C-alpha positions, 0 to 999 in steps of 0.5 A: 130607423127601427122599422127598417131593421126588423121588428125583433131588433126592437126587443134589443132596443127595449132591453137597453132602454130598461137597463138605462131606466134602471140606472136612472132609478138607482137600481142598477148602475149602467157603467161600461169600462172606460179603460179604452178612453183612459188609454187614448189620453187625448188633450188639448187640440187633438182631444178637441178634434177627436171630440168634434169628429165624434160629435159630427159623426153622431149628429150627422144623421140627425142633421142631414134632413136640414143640410139636404135642402141646402145642398139641393139649393147649391147643386140644382139652383147653382146658388153656391155663395148663398148655399155656403152662407146657409151652411155656415149659419147652420154650423154656427147655430148648431155649435153655438149652444155647445160653446156656450155650455162649455164656456159656462162650467162655473155657473153650472157647477154652482147650480149643481151644488145647490141643494134645491137643484139636486132635489129637483134633479133627482125627481126629474131623473126618476121621472125620466127613468120611469118614462124610459122604462115604459118606452122600453116595455113598449119596444119589447111588446111592440113586435108581439102586438103588431104580429 
């Protein structure tokens, strides 16, 4: 996608990645004002619907490569029932990990409170911060190296 918008947009992406990396390393906290989110005050069924819609919009571009062949199967081969079953199975497989993760918050809370998990998580976060920072430097340097 970055190749489609031009080389110099990569510099902006690189700067954002370095900002995130600094936050992961504890140097700079990456926080945005949550004022708008607090004013929405969505709970219950409305909150679940809005969260699901946001997730669908954000993951839609990623899942299109998997859905497109199913849609082609439905339209070209006229196998409507088979296509609908495939889309339902894809939706189940796509959303089931989210349901499981949301249903097991107590177990996750115990893991997060465990001291050894916290230490391992800190080192993982630092390692990921270094990798994201290196990726940010790559995105910043790439337009100049490829020109």
